[in-house]
C-alpha positions in Angstrom: 43.5 -21.6 1.8 42.1 -18.7 3.7 38.9 -17.1 2.3 39.6 -13.4 1.8 36.0 -12.5 1.8 34.5 -10.6 4.8 32.8 -13.0 7.2 29.2 -12.1 8.0 27.8 -14.2 10.9 24.1 -14.5 10.6 21.7 -15.4 13.4 18.1 -16.4 12.8 15.5 -18.6 14.3 15.1 -22.3 13.2 11.6 -21.6 11.9 10.0 -22.0 8.4 9.7 -18.2 7.7 13.3 -17.4 8.6 14.6 -20.4 6.8 12.6 -19.4 3.7 14.1 -15.9 3.8 17.6 -17.1 4.2 17.4 -20.1 1.8 19.3 -18.5 -1.0 22.2 -17.4 1.3 22.3 -20.7 3.2 22.4 -22.8 0.0 24.7 -20.5 -2.1 22.0 -19.7 -4.6 23.1 -16.1 -5.1 26.5 -14.5 -5.7 27.6 -12.9 -2.4 30.7 -11.1 -3.9 33.1 -10.0 -1.3 31.2 -11.6 1.6 30.8 -15.1 3.0 27.9 -16.0 5.3 27.9 -18.3 8.3 24.5 -19.2 9.7 23.7 -19.8 13.4 20.1 -21.0 14.1 18.9 -20.4 17.6 15.7 -19.2 19.2 14.8 -15.6 19.1 15.2 -14.9 22.8 18.7 -16.3 22.7 19.5 -14.1 19.7 18.0 -11.1 21.5 20.4 -11.6 24.5 23.4 -12.4 22.3 22.9 -9.1 20.5 23.8 -7.2 23.6 27.4 -8.3 23.0 27.1 -7.6 19.3 28.9 -10.8 18.2 26.8 -11.3 15.1 27.1 -9.0 12.1 23.6 -9.7 10.9 20.9 -11.0 13.3 17.2 -11.4 13.7 16.0 -9.5 16.6 12.7 -8.8 18.4 11.7 -5.2 18.0 11.3 -5.0 21.8 14.9 -6.1 22.2 16.0 -3.6 19.6 15.0 -0.8 22.0 17.9 -1.9 24.1 20.3 -2.3 21.1 19.9 0.7 19.0 23.4 1.9 19.8 24.9 -1.3 18.3 22.5 -2.2 15.4 20.6 -0.6 12.6 17.3 -2.1 11.4 17.0 -3.5 7.9 14.1 -2.3 5.8 13.7 -5.9 4.5 13.3 -9.1 6.4 10.6 -8.0 8.8 8.0 -10.2 10.5 4.8 -8.2 10.7 1.5 -9.4 12.0 -1.2 -7.7 9.9 -4.3 -8.2 12.2 -2.7 -11.3 13.6 0.2 -12.1 15.8 1.3 -13.8 19.0 -1.6 -15.4 20.8 -2.5 -16.3 24.4 -4.1 -19.7 24.7 -5.4 -21.6 27.7 -7.2 -24.8 28.6 -10.4 -22.9 29.2 -11.8 -19.5 28.1 -11.3 -16.6 30.4 -11.5 -12.8 30.4 -8.6 -10.4 30.0 -9.1 -9.4 33.6 -8.8 -13.0 34.7 -5.8 -13.5 32.4 -4.0 -10.6 34.1 -4.1 -12.6 37.3 -2.9 -15.8 35.8 0.6 -17.3 35.4 1.5 -17.2 31.8 4.2 -19.1 30.0 6.1 -16.7 27.8 8.9 -17.2 25.2 11.2 -14.5 26.7 11.0 -11.1 28.3 12.7 -9.4 25.4 10.3 -10.7 22.8 7.8 -8.4 21.1 5.1 -10.9 22.1 5.8 -10.1 25.8 5.8 -6.4 25.2 2.5 -6.5 23.3 0.9 -8.6 26.0 2.1 -6.3 28.7 0.5 -3.4 26.9 -2.7 -5.3 26.1 -3.2 -6.3 29.8 -2.1 -2.8 31.0 -0.2 -4.4 33.9 2.7 -6.7 34.7 1.7 -10.3 35.2 3.1 -13.4 36.7 5.0 -15.3 34.1 7.4 -18.2 33.6 9.9 -18.3 30.7 9.5 -21.4 28.6 11.2 -22.3 25.3 8.8 -21.3 22.6 8.4 -24.8 21.3 7.4 -26.2 24.7 4.8 -23.6 25.6 1.8 -25.5 24.2 2.8 -28.7 26.1 3.3 -26.6 29.3 -0.2 -25.1 29.0 -1.7 -28.5 28.3 0.1 -30.0 31.3 -0.7 -27.0 33.6 2.9 -26.7 34.7 6.5 -26.3 33.7 9.3 -27.6 35.8 7.1 -27.6 38.9 5.7 -24.1 38.3 2.0 -23.7 37.5 1.0 -22.6 34.0 -2.5 -21.2 33.4 -2.0 -19.9 29.9 0.7 -19.5 27.2 1.9 -16.8 24.9 2.6 -18.5 21.6 4.7 -17.5 18.7 5.8 -19.1 15.4 3.8 -22.1 14.2 2.0 -22.5 17.5 -0.4 -19.9 16.2 -1.7 -22.5 13.7 -1.4 -25.6 15.8 -2.7 -24.8 19.3 -6.2 -26.2 18.4 -4.6 -29.7 18.0 -4.2 -29.7 21.8 -7.7 -28.6 22.5 -6.6 -25.2 23.8 -8.7 -22.0 23.6 -7.7 -18.7 22.2 -7.9 -15.9 24.8 -6.4 -13.0 22.8 -4.6 -12.4 19.6 -2.2 -9.5 20.3 -1.9 -8.7 16.6 -5.6 -8.1 16.3 -5.6 -6.2 19.6 -2.8 -4.0 18.3 -4.6 -3.3 15.0 -7.9 -2.5 16.8 -5.9 -0.1 19.1 -3.7 1.6 16.6 -4.9 0.7 13.1 -1.4 -0.5 12.3 0.2 -3.9 11.7 2.2 -5.3 14.7 5.9 -5.3 14.0 7.3 -8.3 15.7 10.8 -9.0 14.5 13.4 -7.5 12.1 16.9 -8.2 10.8 19.5 -5.8 12.1 23.1 -5.1 10.9 25.9 -4.1 13.2 26.7 -0.5 12.9 30.4 -0.8 13.1 30.5 -2.5 9.7 30.3 0.9 8.1 27.9 2.3 5.5 29.3 0.4 2.5 29.2 -3.0 4.0 25.9 -2.3 5.7 24.5 -1.4 2.3 26.0 -4.5 0.6 24.7 -6.9 3.3 21.3 -5.3 3.2 21.1 -5.8 -0.6 22.2 -9.4 -0.3 19.5 -10.1 2.3 16.9 -8.5 0.1 18.1 -10.6 -2.9 17.8 -13.8 -0.8 14.2 -12.9 0.1 13.4 -12.2 -3.6 15.0 -15.5 -4.6 12.9 -17.5 -2.1 9.7 -15.8 -3.3 10.7 -16.5 -7.0 11.6 -20.1 -6.3 8.9 -20.8 -3.8 8.7 -24.6 -4.3 12.4 -25.1 -3.6 12.5 -22.6 -0.7 9.5 -24.2 0.8 11.1 -27.7 0.6 14.1 -26.2 2.6 11.8 -24.4 5.1 9.9 -27.6 5.8 12.9 -29.0 7.5 12.3 -26.4 10.3 8.5 -26.9 10.5 8.3 -29.0 13.6 5.5 -31.3 12.3 3.8 -28.8 10.0 2.6 -30.4 6.8 3.4 -28.7 3.5 0.1 -26.8 3.3 0.3 -25.4 6.8 4.0 -24.5 6.4 3.1 -22.6 3.2 0.3 -20.8 5.1 2.7 -19.9 7.9 5.3 -18.6 5.6 2.7 -16.5 3.7 1.8 -14.9 7.1 5.3 -13.7 7.8 7.1 -13.6 4.4 5.1 -11.1 2.3 5.1 -7.5 1.1 6.1 -6.3 4.6 9.2 -8.6 4.4 10.4 -7.0 1.2 10.1 -3.5 2.7 8.7 -2.1 5.9 7.5 0.9 3.9 6.3 4.1 5.5 3.4 2.4 7.4 5.6 -0.4 8.7 8.3 2.1 9.9 5.5 4.1 11.5 4.3 0.9 13.3 7.8 0.3 14.7 8.0 3.8 16.0 4.6 3.5 17.5 5.4 0.2 19.2 8.6 1.6 20.8 6.8 4.8 21.9 3.9 3.0 23.4 6.2 0.5 25.1 8.1 3.3 26.7 4.9 5.0 27.8 3.7 1.8 29.4 7.0 1.6 31.4 8.2 -1.6 29.7 10.9 0.1 27.6 13.2 2.2 29.8 13.9 5.0 27.3 12.2 6.4 24.2 13.9 5.0 21.2 13.5 6.4 17.7 14.2 3.5 15.3 17.0 3.8 12.7 16.7 2.0 9.4 19.3 1.3 6.7 19.2 4.3 4.4 17.5 3.7 1.1 20.5 5.2 -0.7 22.6 2.4 0.7 20.6 -0.4 -0.8 
């Protein structure tokens, strides 16, 4: 029998924080009314590039990538990943200065990630890089190469920010701390975005259901954490809980005025640095729709 409900295809990363946010929707813990959700779990750079064809109705997206997608997607007020004095890190086998880092070959998780944008702005120059799947960057730095290319340092996202010390790697710069020192704002890394052609009513409904899913996870933390542990790539329960707390928090419930200011500042500075081709003013789901 055909399901008459509107299909909402959801894309998010296979990571503990995203899994935690989407737990209620993935496991049918909340009533979704006239909508049914199908989940696709792929890395954020793949989602960024897929968003150019707007095939997913609801997708996680790097805010750097959003600068190229604002004609197709509107940003959700909820579901953000914000680094409040922490964020993507550059690690290496040995300590070095930022001037030395700018001359190194750096493994990055993708050129549309906010991590890459932040590092470009931090170093104030383009740099030699090799794109490496995010969950292989630490191994590439340890080995000093990736598929025959030299790797001097790595730009790490997700749980690598907690585990790099296990491979005796050294922190060179935390871009989230650099951003805060520079702007006084949290670093907005990723968001959820809804396809504009769904129309105001469906956009508001989907936004509300996403927010309800986040609230459900926070209200049923033990069960949501159990689910999220399946995406932890070796994290123990304590470390997974710490990682989730870093990226599922008050900022995730609502960007708020300061969070939205941080997004606008990121896009403005990215444009001024020549990384983002045009100045983009971010659009968020209107509060009256939620």
